[in-house]
C-alpha positions in Angstrom: 21.0 -27.9 -59.5 18.5 -29.1 -61.9 18.0 -32.0 -60.1 16.4 -30.3 -57.6 13.9 -28.4 -60.5 13.9 -32.3 -62.2 12.0 -33.5 -58.1 8.8 -31.2 -59.6 8.5 -33.7 -62.3 6.6 -36.4 -62.5 7.8 -40.1 -63.2 6.5 -42.2 -65.0 4.7 -45.2 -63.6 3.8 -43.0 -60.1 0.5 -42.3 -59.4 -0.3 -38.5 -59.0 -4.5 -36.7 -59.3 -3.3 -33.9 -61.3 -4.9 -32.9 -64.1 -3.4 -32.0 -68.0 -3.8 -28.3 -67.2 -2.0 -28.7 -63.6 0.5 -30.9 -65.2 2.1 -28.4 -67.5 1.8 -25.8 -65.6 3.9 -27.6 -63.0 6.1 -27.9 -66.2 6.5 -24.7 -67.0 6.6 -23.6 -64.3 10.5 -26.3 -63.6 10.3 -25.1 -67.3 10.8 -21.0 -65.6 12.5 -21.9 -63.0 15.6 -24.0 -65.1 16.0 -20.9 -67.2 16.0 -18.6 -64.7 18.2 -20.6 -63.2 20.8 -20.9 -65.6 21.0 -16.9 -66.8 21.8 -15.8 -63.1 24.7 -19.1 -63.2 25.6 -17.9 -66.6 25.8 -13.8 -65.0 28.2 -15.7 -62.1 30.8 -16.8 -63.5 31.2 -14.2 -65.5 31.9 -12.6 -63.2 34.7 -11.5 -61.0 35.2 -11.2 -57.1 35.4 -8.0 -57.4 32.2 -7.7 -58.9 29.9 -9.4 -57.0 31.5 -7.4 -53.6 30.4 -4.4 -55.2 27.1 -5.3 -56.2 26.5 -6.0 -52.5 28.2 -3.0 -52.2 25.9 -1.1 -53.9 22.9 -3.3 -51.7 23.8 -2.2 -49.0 25.0 -5.5 -47.5 28.1 -6.2 -47.6 28.0 -7.4 -44.8 26.7 -10.5 -45.4 29.0 -10.9 -48.7 30.3 -15.2 -47.5 32.1 -16.0 -51.5 31.7 -19.7 -50.0 28.1 -19.5 -49.1 27.5 -17.1 -52.5 26.6 -19.6 -54.9 24.3 -21.6 -52.8 22.2 -17.3 -52.0 21.8 -17.3 -56.1 20.3 -20.4 -56.3 18.1 -19.6 -53.1 17.7 -16.2 -55.4 16.4 -17.9 -57.9 13.8 -20.4 -56.4 12.1 -17.8 -53.5 11.3 -15.8 -57.2 9.7 -19.1 -58.0 7.0 -20.0 -55.1 4.9 -21.8 -57.3 7.4 -24.9 -56.8 7.4 -26.8 -53.5 10.6 -25.6 -52.0 9.6 -27.2 -48.7 10.4 -30.0 -50.0 14.1 -29.9 -51.6 16.1 -29.8 -49.0 19.0 -28.8 -50.5 16.3 -25.4 -50.8 15.4 -25.0 -47.5 19.4 -25.0 -46.5 19.7 -22.5 -49.2 17.0 -20.6 -48.1 18.2 -20.3 -44.4 21.2 -18.4 -45.8 19.4 -15.6 -47.0 18.7 -12.9 -44.4 14.9 -12.6 -43.3 14.8 -9.4 -45.0 16.1 -10.5 -48.5 12.8 -10.7 -50.0 14.2 -6.8 -51.2 17.8 -7.1 -52.1 18.7 -6.0 -55.3 21.7 -8.2 -56.1 22.0 -11.2 -58.9 18.9 -11.9 -61.2 16.7 -10.9 -58.9 16.8 -6.9 -59.9 17.3 -8.4 -63.5 14.3 -9.8 -63.5 12.2 -7.9 -61.9 13.1 -4.1 -63.1 14.6 -3.0 -60.2 17.7 -1.1 -60.3 20.5 -0.8 -57.3 20.7 2.2 -55.5 24.0 3.1 -54.0 
């Protein structure tokens, strides 16, 4: 998962036309994404399946729960919180975004609710 974020960091020897400020902003965005992704992974690892199901139930989205795709959906949610990175250039992230519902900008599952300060209302 970290390799997806690493694709957006300048590699030595590649010519770019970015200012130092742009490079710093990109590195900070990648760092923020990695931190958020690690936090979500830790949150998810500490959950039992019943906890995840309950999270979906409280959000009114139990019908969308798919255990096999859950980690992909969680990664996509974290990526959506970091729109400054060019996720459309990463085919894996694009695939994971496909699993999210169209109206999932208002989703209250996983790290999203922790970062935005929203509580799940049930």
